[in-house]
N, C-alpha and C positions, 0 to 999 in steps of 0.2 A: 382631945385624940391627936396622936403624931401624924405628921404629913409624911408622905412618901420621899424617900430620896431620890428615886429613879420612878417617873411616872409614864407610862408608856400607853398612849392612845390611839387606838385604831391603825396601827401601822399595816402598810401594804407595801409590797415590793412586786414591780412585774419588770420581766424580762422581753425585748422583742427579739425573736430568733426568727430568720427566713420570713418576715412578714407576719409572724404570728405572735400574740402575746401570751408570754407564760407567768402565770402568777405563783410566785414563790412563796409568799408571805400574804395571807389574806385575813387583815382586819385583826391583828393581835393587840390586847391590851392587858397591862399587868403593871401593878403597885409593888414596887421594891422598899421594903421598909431598912431602916438602920440594923445592920448585924445579920441581914436575910442570908442564908445559905440555900440556893435553889439549884435544883438540879433538872436538866432538860434531857429527856431520851425520846428516841424515835429513829426510824430507818433511814439510810442514806438517801439522799434527795429529799429529804422532809423540810428542810428549809433552816435547819438548827444554827449550821454555822452562818448562813447570810443574817440570820436573827441577831446573832452574836456581834457581827461587824457592823450591823447598824446600831446597835447598843453602844459601841465604841467608837463611833463616827468613823469608822473605816470605811463605811458604804453609806449611802444616803437613802432614806424611804421615799416611794412614789408618791405615797401620801401618807397621812398622819403626823404625830408629835411626839418626842420625847423630852420630858422636863428632867433637869437635874436640879435638884433644889430650888425650882420655880424657875429655872431658865430654860427655854426652849434650844436645846444643843444643837438641833439641826438647821437652825438659824444662823449658827455661827460662820465667819468667814473661814477658808481654809486654815489662816495664820491662828485663829481661835481655836479651831478643831484641834489643830496639832498640839497647842499649848494644854487644851484640856486632855487630850490623850497621854501625853509626857506627864502631867502632874495629877491626874484624878484617876487615871484606868491604868491598870495593869494586865497585859495580855499575856497568857501562857497558852502556846500553841503546840499541836502534836509535832510539828516539826521545830527543831530549836532556833534556827536562824541566828546562830552567832557568827560573829566575825572572825574568819577563820586566821587570818593574820595577826590577830590580838590575841594575849594570853587572857586567862580567867579573869582576873581582877579589872583589866582594860575593858574586856566586855561588859562586867557587871557597873562599873562606874559611868558609863556613857551617857545613861539618861540624866544623871546629875551633872554632866559636864555641860549638856544641852540647856540645862536648867541654869547654868552659869554658878554651879556651886563651887566654892573654892577646892583645889585639888586636895589639899591637906584634909578638909572635912569630907570630901567624897572618898578619899581612901580609909579614912576611920569609919565611916559608915559602912562601906564595902567590907572592911575587916570583920564588923559585926556580924553582918550577914553571912560570910564565909564561915564563920564558927556556927551559926545556927543552922546552916545547910551542911556541915561536916566536910567543907572544901578547903579549910586553913591550909592544909598542906597541898594543895593542888593550884595556889593561887598563880604561880607564875607558868604553869603548863598552857599550851594551845589546846583549842577545842579538839583538835585530830589525835592527842594524846590521852583524851578521857574516853570512859565507857559510855554507852547511851545513857545511863541513870545519871552519871555525873553531869553530862552535857546538859540534860533537862533540869538539874537542881542549878546550873550556872544560868539557864534561860529563866527559871523562876525567881533566882535571886535578882537578875536584872529587871524583870516586869516589876517587882515589889520593893526594889531599893529607895523608890520616891514615896513610899509607904501610901499607897494609892487607895483612894476610897471605894473603888468597885474593883474586883479582880473577876477577870473574864477568862476562864478556861475551857478551850475547844480540844476534846479528847487528849489530856496533857499525858496519858499513861497509852496511848494508842501504838505506839511504838516499842514499848517495853514488855518484857516478860513480867508474869503476874508478880513475884517476889518484888522486883524492882519497881513495879508500878506501885506498889503498896507503899513502898519507902518513899517515893516520891510525892505520893499523896499525903504522907503523914507531914511532910514538909510544909505543903500547901496549907494545910489544916493548922498546922502550927503557926504560921504566919498570918493567916486570916485571922485566927483568934487573939493573935497578939496585937495586930493593928486595929481590931474591932472593924474590920471592913465589910463589905457586900460581896460574896463570893458566889457567882453564877457560872454554874459547870455543866457543859454539854458532853455526853457521854453514850457510847453504844451499850456499855456493861451494864446490866440489871443490878447487880450487888451494889455498884458504886452510884447507880441512880436512886436506889431506896434508901442511901445515906443521906441525903438532903433534909433541911427542915421543913422545905415545901418542894414537893415533887410534881413535876408537870410531864406530860408526852406530847411532842410536836408530830401530828400527822397531816400531810398533805399542805402545809403551810398555815396549819390552825393549831393553837396551844391550849391544852387541856389539864386541868389540875387533877392530881390522883387522889 
């Protein structure tokens, strides 16, 4: 029997506010297998984004464990967690978080340079991603010169340039019109299939939510498979 790539065991997240405890994640467990495409739906404030941040080590759980290929990733030091995020995880957010003073190709190669990939190799790989994303003619443009859909495609290319094993997408089309959003999703799915990665996508959109191979609702900090 195949072992899960990502094993989430009884994750809880509690915040303290004005002396009161707020339970945001309430004992979530989940086995994520190779090649899984998981969608998580639910209302605002249900804990979806917090859960995604915990999976990607941007936040730490109050209780519970997360294993990636047998290693408890929340026992990592900050340096180990940073390396894990850069090499194993690709984040696609609702907001693009592009560096405004850098052009498209400079934004895209940033994770490779952090990994100390040679500039020549980084530029070659970025060129391939630019072709995939339909951005080859935009490589020297600054983010402010691009449409919202183009900026999101740059953000996707930057997130996936390291060919991560896990893609975490948090409302990736939330700021886009429906037509542009569908185009952006097509690129995400194409790269997910090309890399044979895991894709975990959080969305308010019921149509998109039902596209997952495995579908979940998060309600009041608890996860329910549909």
